C-alpha positions in Angstrom: 0.1 0.0 0.4 1.7 3.6 -1.1 0.8 4.7 2.3 2.0 1.5 4.8 5.5 3.8 5.7 3.0 6.6 7.1 0.8 3.5 9.3 4.0 2.1 10.5 5.2 5.4 11.5 1.8 6.4 13.8 2.6 3.1 15.3 6.2 3.9 15.9 5.5 6.9 17.6 3.2 5.2 19.9 6.1 2.9 21.1 8.3 6.1 21.9 5.4 8.0 23.3 4.4 5.5 26.7 7.8 7.0 28.3 7.6 11.0 28.0 3.5 10.4 29.0 4.9 8.0 32.4 5.0 11.8 34.0 2.0 13.2 33.2 0.4 9.5 34.3 1.8 9.4 37.6 0.1 12.9 38.5 -3.1 12.2 37.2 -5.4 9.6 39.2 -5.6 7.0 36.7 -6.7 4.6 39.7 -9.4 4.5 42.0 -9.5 3.2 45.6 -11.4 -0.1 45.7 -15.4 0.4 46.7 -17.6 -2.1 48.6 -20.5 -3.7 46.5 -23.5 -1.4 47.0 -26.2 -2.3 49.4 -29.5 -3.0 48.9 -30.5 -0.7 52.2 -28.6 2.3 52.0 -27.3 4.8 55.0 -29.1 6.9 56.2 -27.1 10.1 54.9 -25.7 8.6 51.6 -27.6 10.0 47.9 -30.0 8.1 46.1 -28.3 6.9 42.7 -30.3 8.0 40.3 -31.0 6.2 37.1 -28.8 8.0 34.2 -30.5 7.9 30.4 -30.0 3.9 29.4 -28.8 3.3 32.6 -32.1 1.2 34.2 -31.1 0.0 38.1 -29.6 -3.0 39.3 -31.8 -5.4 40.6 -28.2 -7.4 42.2 -26.3 -6.1 45.3 -23.1 -6.6 43.5 -22.8 -4.0 39.8 -20.8 -5.4 37.2 -17.0 -5.5 37.3 -14.1 -3.0 35.6 -11.3 -5.1 34.1 -9.7 -2.8 31.0 -6.9 0.3 31.0 -10.1 1.4 29.1 -12.4 2.0 33.1 -9.5 3.2 34.0 -9.0 6.2 32.5 -12.6 6.9 32.7 -12.1 6.4 36.6 -9.6 9.2 36.2 -12.2 11.5 35.1 -14.7 10.2 37.9 -11.9 11.3 40.5 -11.3 15.1 38.7 -14.8 17.4 39.4 -15.6 19.8 41.2 -18.3 19.7 43.5 -20.5 23.2 44.3 -23.8 22.7 47.2 -26.5 24.8 46.0 -28.1 25.2 49.6 -25.0 24.3 52.0 -22.6 22.2 52.2 -23.8 19.1 54.4 -22.6 18.3 57.9 -20.7 14.6 55.9 -19.6 15.5 52.9 -16.2 14.0 53.6 -17.9 11.1 55.0 -16.9 7.7 52.0 -20.5 6.7 51.5 -21.2 10.1 50.8 -18.1 10.2 48.4 -18.9 6.7 47.1 -23.1 8.0 46.2 -21.2 10.9 44.8 -19.0 8.8 41.7 -22.9 7.3 41.0 -23.9 10.1 40.4 -21.3 11.0 38.2 -20.9 7.3 36.6 -24.2 8.0 35.1 -22.7 10.2 32.3 -20.5 7.2 31.3 -21.4 4.0 31.7 -25.0 4.3 29.7 -26.1 2.0 26.3 -25.4 4.5 24.1 -22.3 6.4 25.1 -19.7 6.7 22.4 -16.3 7.5 22.3 -16.7 11.3 21.0 -18.9 12.3 23.4 -18.3 14.8 26.2 -16.4 13.8 29.0 -17.8 14.3 32.9 -18.4 17.5 33.9 -16.4 19.4 36.1 -18.6 21.2 37.7 -21.5 19.7 39.5 -24.0 21.1 41.9 -25.4 19.5 44.2 -28.9 19.8 46.6 -27.5 19.8 50.4 -30.4 16.6 50.3 -29.6 15.3 47.3 -32.4 14.8 46.0 -31.2 17.2 42.7 -27.5 17.2 41.1 -27.3 19.1 37.8 -23.8 18.7 35.3 -22.8 21.8 33.1 -19.8 20.4 31.0 -18.7 20.2 27.1 -15.9 20.0 25.0 -14.2 22.1 22.9 -12.6 20.0 20.2 -10.2 21.2 16.9 -9.4 18.9 14.0 -7.4 19.3 11.4 -6.7 17.4 8.5 -5.1 17.2 5.1 -5.4 14.9 2.3 -2.5 13.5 -0.1 -4.5 12.2 -2.8 -8.4 12.8 -4.3 -9.3 15.5 -2.1 -13.1 14.7 0.0 -14.8 17.9 -0.6 -16.2 17.2 3.1 -15.1 18.0 6.7 -15.2 14.0 6.9 -13.7 11.3 5.7 -16.9 9.8 3.7 -15.7 7.0 1.0 -19.1 8.0 -1.1 -17.8 11.3 -1.8 -14.1 10.5 -3.3 -14.1 12.0 -6.7 -14.0 9.5 -9.6 -12.2 12.1 -11.7 -9.2 13.1 -10.9 -9.1 16.9 -10.7 -5.3 18.0 -10.8 -6.5 21.5 -9.3 -8.1 20.0 -6.1 -6.2 16.5 -5.6 -4.7 17.8 -2.2 -6.2 19.7 0.3 -5.7 20.7 3.5 -8.7 21.9 5.9 -9.8 22.2 9.8 -13.1 22.8 11.8 -14.4 23.4 14.8 -17.2 21.3 14.3 -18.3 18.9 17.5 -17.4 21.2 19.7 -20.3 20.7 22.5 -22.1 22.5 25.4 -24.4 19.8 27.4 -26.8 20.2 30.9 -27.8 17.2 32.6 -30.5 17.1 35.8 -30.7 14.2 37.7 -33.0 13.5 40.7 -35.8 11.8 42.8 -39.1 12.4 43.5 -40.6 10.5 46.0 -44.0 10.3 44.6 -42.5 10.1 40.6 -38.9 8.2 41.3 -35.3 9.1 39.2 -35.8 11.3 36.5 -33.3 13.1 34.5 -33.3 15.8 32.1 -31.1 16.3 29.2 -30.3 19.1 26.6 -26.7 18.5 24.5 -25.8 20.8 21.4 -22.5 21.6 19.4 -21.1 23.1 16.3 -22.0 20.8 13.7 -24.1 23.3 11.6 -23.4 25.4 8.1 -19.9 25.5 8.1 -19.4 23.3 10.8 -20.0 26.4 13.6 -23.7 27.3 13.6 -25.0 25.8 16.7 -27.0 22.7 16.7 -29.4 20.6 18.4 -28.1 17.3 19.0 -29.9 15.7 22.0 -32.9 17.2 24.2 -35.0 14.3 26.5 -36.2 13.8 29.5 -36.3 10.7 31.1 -38.7 8.9 34.1 -37.6 5.6 35.8 -37.5 3.4 32.7 -38.8 5.4 30.0 -37.3 8.0 27.6 -39.0 10.4 25.7 -37.2 13.4 23.6 -34.7 13.4 21.0 -32.1 11.3 21.8 -29.6 8.3 20.1 -32.4 5.5 18.2 -32.9 2.4 19.8 -31.6 0.5 16.6 -27.8 2.5 17.3 -24.6 1.0 19.8 -22.6 4.0 19.7 -19.9 2.3 22.3 -19.7 -0.3 19.8 -17.5 1.7 17.8 -13.9 2.4 17.3 -12.5 5.3 18.7 -11.6 7.8 15.7 -10.2 11.4 15.0 -12.3 12.1 12.1 -15.8 13.0 12.9 -17.7 10.3 10.1 -16.3 7.2 12.1 -16.4 3.9 10.3 -18.4 3.7 7.2 -21.1 1.4 7.6 -21.8 3.6 11.0 -25.1 3.8 12.3 -26.1 6.6 15.0 -29.5 8.2 13.8 -31.1 11.0 15.8 -34.9 10.7 16.7 -37.8 12.1 18.4 -39.3 8.9 20.5 -40.5 7.1 23.1 -38.6 5.0 24.6 -38.5 1.7 27.7 -35.5 0.0 28.8 -35.0 -2.1 31.8 -32.0 -4.4 33.2 -33.0 -7.3 34.7 -30.4 -9.0 36.9 -27.4 -6.6 35.7 -26.6 -8.1 32.7 -29.9 -8.6 30.3 -31.3 -5.7 28.9 -33.9 -5.1 26.5 -35.6 -1.9 25.0 -38.3 -0.9 23.0 -39.1 2.5 21.3 -41.6 4.3 18.9 -39.4 6.4 16.7 -40.7 9.5 14.9 -38.9 8.9 11.5 -37.1 11.6 8.7 -38.5 11.5 5.3 -37.3 8.2 3.3 -34.6 8.9 1.2 -36.1 8.3 -2.2 -35.0 7.9 -6.1 -37.4 9.7 -7.6 -38.3 9.6 -11.5 -38.9 12.6 -12.6 -42.8 13.0 -13.2 -43.2 9.0 -12.2 -42.1 9.1 -8.8 -42.0 11.4 -6.1 -41.5 11.1 -2.6 -44.2 11.2 0.2 -44.7 12.6 3.5 -44.2 10.0 6.5 -47.2 8.8 8.3 -45.9 5.9 10.3 -43.7 5.7 12.7 -40.1 3.9 13.2 -40.3 0.7 15.4 -37.1 -0.6 17.0 -35.6 -2.7 19.5 -32.5 -4.5 20.7 -31.8 -7.0 23.8 -28.1 -6.9 25.1 -26.2 -9.5 27.3 -23.5 -7.4 29.3 -20.7 -8.8 31.6 -18.2 -5.7 32.4 -18.9 -2.5 33.1 -17.7 -1.4 28.8 -18.3 -5.0 27.6 -22.0 -6.5 25.9 -23.1 -7.9 22.8 -26.4 -6.5 21.6 -28.8 -7.7 18.6 -31.0 -4.6 17.7 -33.6 -4.5 14.9 -35.7 -1.7 13.2 -39.2 -1.9 11.0 -39.7 1.1 8.4 -43.0 2.2 6.6 -41.7 3.8 3.2 -43.8 6.2 1.1 -43.6 7.3 -2.0 -45.5 9.0 -5.2 -46.8 7.4 -8.1 -47.4 10.7 -9.8 -48.9 8.9 -13.0 -52.0 7.9 -11.4 -51.6 10.7 -8.0 -51.6 7.7 -6.1 -49.8 7.3 -2.3 -48.1 3.5 -1.9 -45.7 2.5 0.4 -42.8 -0.6 1.0 -42.0 -1.9 4.1 -38.3 -1.6 5.5 -36.6 -3.1 7.7 -33.1 -3.6 9.6 -30.6 -5.6 12.0 -27.3 -4.9 13.7 -25.6 -7.2 15.7 -22.6 -5.1 18.0 -20.1 -6.0 20.5 -17.1 -4.6 22.7 -14.8 -6.7 24.6 -12.0 -6.8 26.7 -10.2 -9.7 26.1 -7.3 -9.1 28.4 -7.0 -5.7 30.7 -4.8 -3.6 28.1 -6.5 -4.8 24.7 -10.7 -3.7 23.7 -12.3 -5.4 20.9 -15.1 -4.0 18.4 -17.6 -5.1 15.9 -20.6 -4.6 14.4 -22.6 -5.8 11.6 -25.9 -4.5 10.2 -28.1 -5.4 7.2 -31.6 -4.9 5.7 -33.4 -3.4 3.4 -34.9 0.1 2.9 -31.8 1.1 6.3 -30.3 2.5 4.2 -31.1 6.9 4.8 -29.9 5.1 8.9 -26.4 3.7 7.5 -23.0 5.7 7.1 -21.7 5.9 3.7 -25.3 5.3 2.4 -26.9 8.0 3.7 -24.9 10.5 1.3 -27.7 8.8 -1.4 -31.1 8.3 -2.3 -31.4 4.2 -1.3 -34.2 3.6 0.8 -36.5 3.6 -2.4 -35.4 2.5 -5.9 -37.0 2.1 -8.8 -37.9 -1.4 -9.7 -35.8 -2.8 -13.3 -38.1 -2.4 -16.3 -41.0 -0.8 -13.8 -40.2 2.9 -13.1 -43.8 3.5 -11.4 -42.7 0.8 -9.0 -40.5 0.7 -6.4 -38.8 -1.8 -3.9 -36.2 -1.4 -1.0 -32.5 -2.7 -2.3 -30.4 -4.8 0.0 -27.2 -3.5 2.0 -25.2 -4.6 4.1 -22.0 -2.7 6.6 -19.7 -4.4 9.0 -16.7 -2.9 10.8 -14.2 -4.4 13.0 -11.4 -2.7 15.6 -9.1 -3.6 18.5 -7.6 -0.9 20.7 -4.3 -1.4 22.8 -3.9 0.6 25.7 -0.1 1.3 26.7 -1.6 2.8 29.5 -5.1 4.2 30.6 -3.7 8.1 29.3 -2.2 6.4 25.9 -3.6 4.3 23.3 -3.4 3.3 19.6 -6.2 1.8 17.3 -6.6 0.3 13.7 -10.2 -0.9 12.4 -11.6 -1.6 9.2 -15.1 -1.0 7.7 -16.9 -1.4 4.8 -20.3 -0.5 3.2 -22.4 -2.5 0.7 -25.3 -1.3 -1.6 -26.8 -3.9 -2.8 -29.8 -3.6 -5.4 -31.1 -5.9 -8.6 -30.5 -3.9 -10.7 -28.2 -0.6 -10.4 -29.8 2.2 -12.1 -26.7 3.8 -13.8 -23.6 1.8 -14.0 -21.5 4.9 -12.6 -23.6 4.2 -9.4 -22.4 3.8 -6.3 -21.3 -0.1 -4.8 -19.2 -0.5 -1.9 -17.0 1.8 0.1 -14.1 1.0 2.7 -11.7 3.1 5.1 -8.9 1.4 6.9 -7.6 3.9 10.0 -5.3 3.8 11.9 -4.9 6.8 14.8 -3.1 7.2 18.7 -5.1 9.3 21.2 -2.9 10.6 24.1 -4.7 12.0 27.3 -2.2 14.4 28.2 -4.4 15.1 31.3 -8.3 13.4 32.6 -9.5 16.3 30.6 -7.3 17.4 27.4 -7.0 14.9 24.5 -5.0 14.8 21.2 -5.1 12.4 18.5 -3.0 11.3 15.2 -5.1 9.4 12.2 -4.6 8.0 8.6 -7.3 7.1 7.0 -7.5 5.0 3.7 -10.4 4.8 2.3 -11.9 3.4 -1.6 -14.8 4.0 -3.2 -15.8 1.3 -6.1 -18.5 1.5 -8.9 -20.8 -0.6 -10.2 -19.1 -0.1 -13.8 -16.0 -1.8 -12.2 -14.4 2.0 -11.7 -12.6 2.4 -8.1 -10.1 5.5 -6.4 -9.0 5.7 -3.4 -8.3 8.7 -0.9 -6.4 9.0 2.0 -5.9 11.4 4.8 -3.6 12.4 7.8 -5.9 13.9 10.9 -5.3 15.6 13.8 -7.8 16.4 16.8 -6.8 18.5 20.3 -9.9 19.0 22.4 -10.7 20.3 26.2 -13.2 18.6 28.1 -14.7 21.0 31.4 
């Protein structure tokens, strides 16, 4: 491969960095004192542990074990915060039970079912009521990404194989760019009401709007016990199973839609979690035909569900499903029609040994393309049937991703991942239509402090069309991030 030497240089750099990072590592708290198992009856002066979004109550005394250096890095953030009491500091503020309960609350910012690598860290400032019935966190991150396209410059901030230009343009073959897109602010309230139980309010916005600098709502939801209502991650997604990347696009098969939804979710005996949701879909991505086929408004919600088994604090395997109604209009007869769409995803994240993390996703379906990575760019939920341009069908597509991460230290790790996304219609509309795209990613991340992170990444990707034409693009990316 043309840039194999560059990949080797990135990993050579990771070998040299641990010694340099050791002094920083010693100054940071990457391990927490052993914690006792939670008791069914809480001490009188402890804080009742609220339920975080996608983090239902445990039914057993023991919590899931933490077996990786990834969790040690999270422990460093759990210890790096400032508690501000709204109505006066309680007399037992320094008691072990009180401090342990505070950690339980901050933990809710990390160990939920839809936390991704790129999501903002737990807030540094945590406001808490004296009676411990209400906690409020305000946080976010400032994130700057820069990149250099060395071949076949992609006309976007993200590295997306679908957008690789198939015709070489000497004037735009290489490109340098940078963006603050992905910088985030969030606000979370976690509390307990004697009548209604545990509740949570969450709002998150980032600078991913026009030009990567306009303020853009990312999430806004409320949760009461096991029910979530609002604008949140789709139940069909599993962000925690995606490998870490500097590039905002991530794997080519990435499924991470956000929808207005109503979700019920519960965990049984700590390890088994089931969830189901009714989600308001975006308009179906229909390949219209001038004068014959047009789009139609949605009249049915999407239905999504998953079942998950977890054996560690950040280890699980999940099977998720999605069903959809895909409408379109026959412009010749002025009649409305719809087709059935579906999707399946099997995903996992595993720590076979303490420094190693394995990531894996496989997804497939018909008419789910507008939720799936590379294929979101095209209109592939519904396409014309071969030989009958007034009849539509939902084409088949599949994608997969596999990644491995190695932590030299809790604050220093490297990862490699490969992802592939394939569009498989009965017959392509044009020979130059997208057939598949893939990305090979290699990166290294270093947390200089619990809240300052830097990353270096090399991406190489290929787009191939149905006529056999293909082209590769290469990108070197850098990231600097400060969380607060």
